[in-house]
C-alpha positions as CSV (number, residue, x, y, z in Angstrom):
1,M,6.6,-17.7,-0.1
2,F,5.3,-14.7,1.8
3,R,6.1,-11.3,3.1
4,A,6.3,-10.2,6.7
5,G,3.2,-8.0,6.1
6,D,1.2,-11.0,4.9
7,I,1.0,-12.4,8.5
8,P,-2.2,-11.3,10.2
9,D,-2.6,-10.9,14.0
10,V,1.1,-10.7,14.8
11,R,2.1,-7.6,16.8
12,K,5.8,-7.8,16.2
13,P,6.2,-9.8,13.0
14,Q,9.9,-9.0,12.6
15,T,10.8,-10.4,16.0
16,E,8.7,-13.5,15.5
17,L,10.1,-14.1,12.0
18,C,13.7,-13.7,13.2
19,R,13.0,-16.3,15.9
20,M,11.4,-18.7,13.4
21,V,14.4,-18.3,11.0
22,A,16.8,-19.0,13.9
23,D,14.8,-22.1,14.9
24,G,14.8,-23.4,11.3
25,E,11.0,-23.1,10.9
26,L,11.4,-20.6,8.1
27,I,14.0,-19.6,5.5
28,R,14.8,-16.0,4.7
29,V,14.8,-15.9,0.9
30,G,15.4,-12.2,0.5
31,R,14.8,-8.9,2.1
32,G,11.3,-9.2,3.6
33,L,10.6,-12.6,1.9
34,Y,10.3,-15.9,3.8
35,S,9.6,-19.4,2.8
36,L,8.9,-22.8,4.5
37,P,12.0,-25.1,4.5
38,D,10.1,-27.8,2.6
39,A,8.5,-25.5,0.0
40,K,8.6,-26.8,-3.6
41,V,10.4,-24.4,-6.0
42,G,9.2,-24.5,-9.6
43,E,10.7,-23.1,-12.8
44,N,8.8,-19.9,-12.5
45,H,9.9,-19.3,-8.9
46,S,11.7,-16.1,-9.8
47,L,8.4,-14.6,-11.0
48,V,6.8,-15.3,-7.6
49,E,9.8,-13.7,-5.8
50,A,9.6,-10.6,-8.0
51,V,5.8,-10.2,-7.6
52,K,6.1,-10.5,-3.8
53,L,8.9,-7.9,-3.6
54,Y,7.3,-5.4,-6.0
55,H,3.5,-5.6,-6.0
56,G,1.5,-3.7,-8.5
57,G,3.6,-4.7,-11.5
58,V,2.9,-7.0,-14.4
59,I,5.4,-9.6,-15.7
60,C,6.4,-8.6,-19.2
61,L,8.8,-8.8,-22.1
62,I,11.4,-11.6,-22.0
63,S,10.0,-13.0,-18.7
64,A,6.5,-13.2,-20.3
65,L,7.9,-14.7,-23.5
66,Y,9.6,-17.5,-21.4
67,F,6.4,-18.1,-19.4
68,H,4.3,-18.4,-22.6
69,R,7.0,-20.6,-24.2
70,I,7.5,-18.1,-27.1
71,G,11.0,-18.1,-28.7
72,T,14.3,-19.2,-27.3
73,Q,15.1,-16.3,-24.9
74,L,16.1,-17.2,-21.3
75,P,15.6,-14.3,-19.0
76,Y,18.5,-13.7,-16.7
77,E,16.4,-11.1,-14.9
78,T,12.7,-10.8,-14.2
79,W,11.1,-8.0,-16.4
80,I,8.3,-6.1,-14.7
81,M,6.1,-3.4,-16.2
82,R,5.2,-0.7,-13.6
83,Q,2.8,2.2,-13.8
84,N,4.8,4.6,-11.6
85,R,8.4,5.3,-11.1
86,N,8.4,5.7,-7.3
87,V,9.8,2.2,-6.7
88,A,13.3,1.2,-7.9
89,P,14.6,-2.3,-8.0
90,V,16.9,-3.2,-5.1
91,K,20.5,-3.0,-6.2
92,G,21.8,-6.4,-7.1
93,S,18.3,-7.7,-7.5
94,P,17.7,-9.7,-10.7
95,V,14.7,-7.5,-11.6
96,R,14.4,-5.0,-14.4
97,F,11.6,-2.4,-14.6
98,V,10.0,-0.8,-17.7
99,Y,7.3,1.8,-17.3
100,C,4.0,2.8,-19.0
101,T,0.6,4.2,-18.1
102,G,-3.0,4.1,-19.0
103,D,-4.3,1.5,-21.4
104,A,-0.8,0.3,-22.4
105,F,-0.4,-0.8,-18.8
106,S,-3.8,-2.4,-18.1
107,F,-4.5,-4.0,-21.5
108,G,-3.9,-7.7,-21.9
109,V,-3.3,-8.6,-18.3
110,E,-3.9,-12.2,-17.4
111,K,-3.9,-13.7,-13.9
112,H,-2.1,-17.0,-13.3
113,M,-1.5,-19.0,-10.1
114,I,2.1,-20.0,-9.5
115,E,3.2,-21.7,-6.3
116,G,0.0,-20.5,-4.6
117,T,0.6,-16.8,-5.6
118,E,-1.5,-14.9,-8.1
119,I,0.7,-13.4,-10.8
120,S,-0.2,-10.8,-13.3
121,I,1.3,-11.4,-16.7
122,Y,0.7,-10.0,-20.1
123,S,-1.1,-12.1,-22.7
124,P,1.0,-13.5,-25.6
125,A,-0.4,-10.9,-28.1
126,K,0.4,-8.0,-25.7
127,T,3.8,-9.4,-24.9
128,V,4.7,-9.4,-28.6
129,A,3.4,-5.9,-29.0
130,D,5.5,-4.8,-26.0
131,C,8.5,-6.4,-27.6
132,F,8.2,-4.1,-30.6
133,K,7.5,-1.1,-28.3
134,Y,10.7,-1.8,-26.2
135,R,12.7,-3.2,-29.1
136,N,15.6,-0.8,-28.2
137,K,15.8,-2.4,-24.8
138,I,15.6,-6.1,-25.8
139,G,16.5,-6.1,-29.5
140,L,14.5,-6.2,-32.7
141,D,15.6,-9.8,-33.3
142,V,13.8,-10.8,-30.1
143,A,10.7,-9.0,-31.2
144,L,10.7,-10.7,-34.6
145,E,11.3,-14.1,-33.1
146,A,8.4,-13.6,-30.7
147,L,6.1,-12.5,-33.5
148,Q,7.0,-15.5,-35.7
149,E,7.0,-18.2,-32.9
150,G,3.8,-16.9,-31.2
151,W,2.0,-16.9,-34.6
152,K,3.2,-20.4,-35.5
153,A,2.1,-21.7,-32.1
154,N,-1.4,-20.1,-32.5
155,L,-1.0,-18.3,-29.2
156,F,-2.9,-15.3,-30.6
157,T,-5.2,-14.3,-33.5
158,M,-4.5,-11.4,-35.9
159,N,-7.3,-9.5,-34.2
160,E,-5.8,-10.0,-30.7
161,L,-2.4,-8.9,-32.0
162,Y,-3.7,-5.9,-33.8
163,A,-5.6,-4.7,-30.7
164,A,-2.5,-5.0,-28.6
165,V,-0.4,-3.3,-31.3
166,K,-2.9,-0.4,-31.4
167,V,-2.8,0.1,-27.6
168,C,1.0,0.0,-27.7
169,R,1.0,2.4,-30.7
170,V,3.5,0.4,-32.8
171,Q,1.2,-0.2,-35.8
172,K,3.7,1.3,-38.3
173,I,6.6,-0.5,-36.9
174,I,5.1,-4.0,-36.9
175,Q,2.9,-3.7,-40.0
176,P,5.5,-5.0,-42.6
177,Y,6.2,-8.0,-40.3
178,M,2.5,-8.8,-39.8
179,E,2.0,-8.7,-43.6
180,M,4.8,-11.3,-43.9
181,L,3.0,-13.6,-41.5
182,V,-0.2,-13.8,-43.5
183,Q,1.5,-14.4,-46.9
C-alpha cells in the first residue's frame, strides 16, 4: 500500500495513477491510497491504512490492545494518538483520534513492520496507562480488563507500568487496581 506522494520521479502522479487504476495495474483503496491487485492483506491491514492516511500518529487504546492481544476488545475503528489537532479524520473513515502532547505522546512508542510499512504503536504498559487516562472514552471495564490480562500474560513489569502511569498522570486512579494485582 502506498500514497501518491510516495512515488519518486513522477511529474504528474495523479494522472499516472488514474491510468494505472483504469488499466487494472493498481487498486484505489481510499482517498490517496493505492495498492497492487495481488497484495496480501493481513489482520492488521486497517492499521496500515490509517498510518498511511494520517502520518505522525501512534496507534493506541483499543487498536493497540488488539495488536498486543490484550483482552477481548475488537476495534471497530482504528484509534490514533495525535500531537496536534490540525488534522481531522475524514468523515465516514473508521478512524478515531485522541490527543496529547509532550512526554505523554512520545513515551512508550514501539516501531513494528506490518505489510512492509513501519507502524508506530504504544507498548503494552503505555497502552494500559492510556486506557486509564481515556477511561471515559473507552470505559473503565476495558481499562481494568487490559490491566489484568496484560499482567497475567507478562507483557509488562510493574516498573514499566508505573513509569507509563506516571507519564500519563493516572497514579491515583490506577493505584488500587495495581495493588490488587500484586496480592
